[in-house]
C-alpha positions as CSV (number, residue, x, y, z in Angstrom):
1,M,-44.5,-74.0,162.2
2,I,-43.2,-70.6,161.9
3,E,-44.4,-67.9,159.5
4,L,-41.8,-65.6,158.3
5,T,-42.1,-61.9,159.0
6,A,-39.8,-58.9,159.4
7,E,-40.4,-59.2,163.1
8,I,-38.9,-62.5,163.4
9,P,-35.0,-62.2,162.9
10,F,-32.9,-65.2,162.1
11,L,-29.4,-65.3,163.9
12,W,-26.3,-67.1,163.7
13,R,-24.6,-68.1,166.9
14,L,-20.8,-68.8,166.7
15,S,-19.3,-70.8,169.7
16,A,-15.7,-71.6,170.3
17,E,-15.1,-75.2,168.9
18,S,-11.1,-75.5,169.3
19,S,-8.0,-73.6,170.1
20,E,-7.1,-73.6,166.5
21,G,-9.5,-70.7,165.9
22,Y,-12.6,-72.6,164.5
23,C,-16.3,-72.0,165.7
24,S,-19.3,-74.0,165.4
25,V,-22.1,-72.5,163.8
26,S,-25.9,-72.8,165.0
27,M,-29.0,-71.0,163.8
28,V,-31.0,-69.4,166.5
29,V,-34.7,-68.2,166.0
30,P,-35.5,-65.9,169.1
31,C,-38.8,-66.2,170.7
32,P,-40.9,-63.4,172.1
33,P,-40.5,-63.0,175.8
34,E,-44.1,-63.9,176.6
35,A,-43.8,-67.1,174.8
36,E,-43.8,-70.5,176.6
37,I,-41.0,-71.9,174.7
38,K,-37.4,-70.8,174.6
39,D,-35.3,-69.7,171.6
40,L,-35.1,-72.2,169.0
41,T,-31.5,-73.4,168.2
42,I,-30.5,-75.7,165.4
43,E,-27.0,-77.0,165.3
44,T,-25.2,-77.3,162.0
45,S,-22.2,-79.3,160.9
46,V,-20.4,-76.2,159.7
47,L,-17.0,-74.9,161.2
48,S,-16.1,-71.3,160.9
49,L,-12.6,-70.2,160.8
50,S,-12.3,-66.8,162.6
51,S,-9.8,-64.4,161.5
52,D,-9.5,-62.9,164.8
53,S,-8.3,-65.5,167.5
54,T,-10.1,-63.6,170.3
55,R,-13.3,-63.8,168.5
56,S,-13.1,-67.7,168.6
57,E,-12.7,-67.7,172.3
58,K,-16.1,-66.5,173.0
59,E,-19.7,-66.6,171.6
60,E,-20.8,-64.4,169.0
61,T,-24.4,-63.7,167.6
62,L,-24.9,-62.4,164.1
63,E,-28.0,-61.7,162.5
64,W,-28.6,-63.1,159.1
65,N,-27.4,-60.9,156.1
66,Q,-29.5,-60.3,152.9
67,E,-27.4,-62.9,151.0
68,D,-28.3,-65.7,153.7
69,I,-31.9,-64.6,153.5
70,N,-32.0,-64.7,149.8
71,L,-30.3,-68.2,149.4
72,F,-32.6,-69.6,152.1
73,L,-35.7,-68.3,150.6
74,K,-34.8,-69.5,147.1
75,L,-33.9,-72.9,148.3
76,V,-37.2,-73.2,150.4
77,N,-39.1,-71.8,147.3
78,Q,-37.4,-74.5,145.1
79,K,-38.2,-77.3,147.5
80,Q,-42.0,-76.2,147.7
81,L,-42.0,-76.3,143.7
82,S,-40.6,-79.8,143.6
83,N,-43.4,-80.8,146.1
84,K,-45.7,-79.2,143.7
85,K,-46.9,-76.7,146.4
86,M,-48.0,-73.2,145.5
87,I,-45.5,-70.3,146.5
88,S,-47.2,-67.8,148.4
89,E,-46.2,-64.2,149.4
90,T,-45.7,-65.3,153.1
91,V,-43.4,-68.2,153.7
92,R,-44.4,-70.8,156.3
93,I,-41.8,-73.2,157.3
94,D,-41.6,-76.1,159.6
95,L,-38.1,-75.8,161.5
96,T,-38.4,-79.6,162.3
97,D,-38.8,-80.6,158.6
98,P,-35.4,-82.4,157.5
99,D,-35.5,-80.7,154.2
100,I,-35.5,-77.2,155.9
101,I,-32.9,-78.2,158.4
102,D,-30.6,-79.3,155.5
103,I,-31.4,-75.9,153.7
104,I,-30.2,-74.3,157.0
105,H,-26.9,-76.2,156.7
106,I,-26.4,-75.2,153.3
107,V,-26.8,-71.4,154.1
108,A,-24.5,-71.8,157.0
109,A,-21.9,-73.4,154.8
110,A,-22.3,-70.6,152.3
111,G,-21.8,-68.1,154.9
112,F,-19.1,-69.6,157.0
113,G,-17.4,-72.5,155.5
114,V,-14.0,-72.6,154.1
115,A,-13.9,-73.6,150.3
116,F,-11.6,-76.6,149.5
117,T,-9.6,-76.4,146.1
118,S,-11.1,-79.1,143.5
119,Y,-7.6,-79.8,142.3
120,G,-7.1,-83.6,141.9
121,L,-10.8,-84.1,142.8
122,L,-12.7,-83.5,139.5
123,K,-12.4,-85.3,136.0
124,D,-11.9,-83.0,133.1
125,S,-15.7,-82.4,131.9
126,D,-14.9,-79.6,129.4
127,G,-16.2,-80.7,125.9
128,F,-17.5,-84.1,127.2
129,Y,-20.9,-82.9,128.6
130,P,-23.3,-80.0,127.8
131,V,-22.6,-76.7,129.4
132,H,-24.9,-76.3,132.4
133,S,-25.8,-72.4,132.9
134,C,-26.2,-72.1,136.6
135,E,-27.0,-69.5,139.1
136,I,-26.7,-68.9,142.9
137,G,-29.0,-71.3,144.4
138,A,-29.0,-73.7,141.5
139,S,-28.6,-77.6,141.9
140,A,-25.7,-79.1,139.9
141,S,-23.4,-81.9,139.5
142,L,-19.6,-82.4,139.8
143,N,-17.8,-85.2,138.0
144,T,-15.5,-86.2,140.8
145,I,-12.9,-89.0,140.7
146,I,-15.5,-91.4,142.3
147,G,-18.5,-90.5,140.4
148,F,-21.0,-87.6,140.0
149,K,-22.0,-85.8,143.3
150,P,-24.9,-83.5,143.7
151,C,-24.1,-79.9,144.9
152,I,-25.7,-76.4,145.2
153,V,-24.0,-73.4,143.8
154,V,-23.7,-70.6,146.4
155,D,-21.3,-68.1,144.9
156,I,-20.2,-67.3,141.5
157,E,-17.2,-64.8,140.4
158,D,-16.1,-64.8,136.8
159,D,-14.9,-68.3,136.1
160,D,-14.8,-69.5,139.6
161,V,-18.0,-71.2,141.2
162,V,-18.4,-72.1,145.0
163,C,-20.5,-75.1,145.7
164,V,-21.9,-76.9,148.7
165,L,-21.6,-80.6,148.6
166,L,-24.5,-82.6,149.2
167,D,-22.9,-86.0,149.4
168,D,-19.5,-87.2,151.0
169,I,-16.5,-87.6,148.5
170,D,-13.9,-90.1,149.9
171,V,-10.8,-88.7,148.4
172,C,-8.2,-90.8,150.1
173,T,-6.8,-91.8,146.6
174,T,-5.5,-88.2,146.5
175,D,-2.8,-86.3,148.3
176,E,-4.7,-83.3,149.1
177,Y,-7.5,-84.7,151.4
178,D,-8.7,-87.8,153.3
179,R,-12.3,-87.0,153.0
180,L,-14.6,-84.3,151.9
181,S,-18.1,-84.3,153.8
182,R,-21.7,-83.4,153.1
183,H,-21.9,-79.6,153.4
184,D,-18.3,-78.9,152.7
185,L,-17.6,-76.1,150.3
186,L,-15.6,-76.8,147.1
187,L,-14.2,-74.4,144.6
188,A,-14.7,-75.3,141.0
189,K,-14.8,-73.8,137.4
190,R,-17.7,-72.8,135.5
191,G,-16.8,-75.9,133.1
192,D,-17.1,-78.3,135.9
193,I,-20.7,-77.5,136.7
194,L,-22.9,-80.1,135.2
195,H,-26.7,-80.7,135.1
196,P,-28.1,-82.0,138.5
197,E,-29.6,-85.0,136.6
198,F,-26.0,-86.5,136.1
199,A,-25.9,-87.1,140.1
200,E,-29.6,-88.1,140.2
201,D,-29.5,-90.9,137.7
202,K,-25.6,-91.7,138.2
203,A,-25.6,-91.6,134.5
204,K,-25.9,-89.1,131.6
205,P,-29.4,-87.4,131.2
206,N,-31.5,-88.4,128.5
207,G,-30.6,-86.5,125.3
208,A,-27.1,-85.6,126.3
209,I,-24.7,-85.4,123.7
210,L,-21.1,-86.8,124.2
211,H,-18.4,-85.2,122.0
């Protein structure tokens, strides 16, 4: 169990993954020199596309920025609320908890992932389902060509919304991609963002009005 304080920095480690400029992303929590354990490293499934080919050839360490920290804390607090736990001023987290590891994957994807276009992947939901007012860190659903899929909103700019997928999407029926995987980024529109209950229940929420 780790108690988050300003003295414990969270780091990202980018390691060369391929000659095509991709780097694998890991989270690193450095331990004090006097500690008996070594630095804690958590691998993620996220690949970062480096804009500089020389950067992708060597390992690079970056400190989490404020956006990373804000998203992480928001998702951790949401998880605690869903588990009916009180939110304290000091956040205590278990970095072996699968839920926390999944949140780390989401934050890594938000910071380093490359967003895929949703063209041909989503059904037209405008006017068919209630508008879902979302914010960064919110849970949501996407009405894909193979059913409702859960996601987390990680960026909003005007009408564009970037989501981290929480489920795989088999898109072999389109010409764009073969498959989108859990923790991939998808660029959608505000009208595509639906209430999270759609994906949870695989059906429309109770009280939803279809036009």
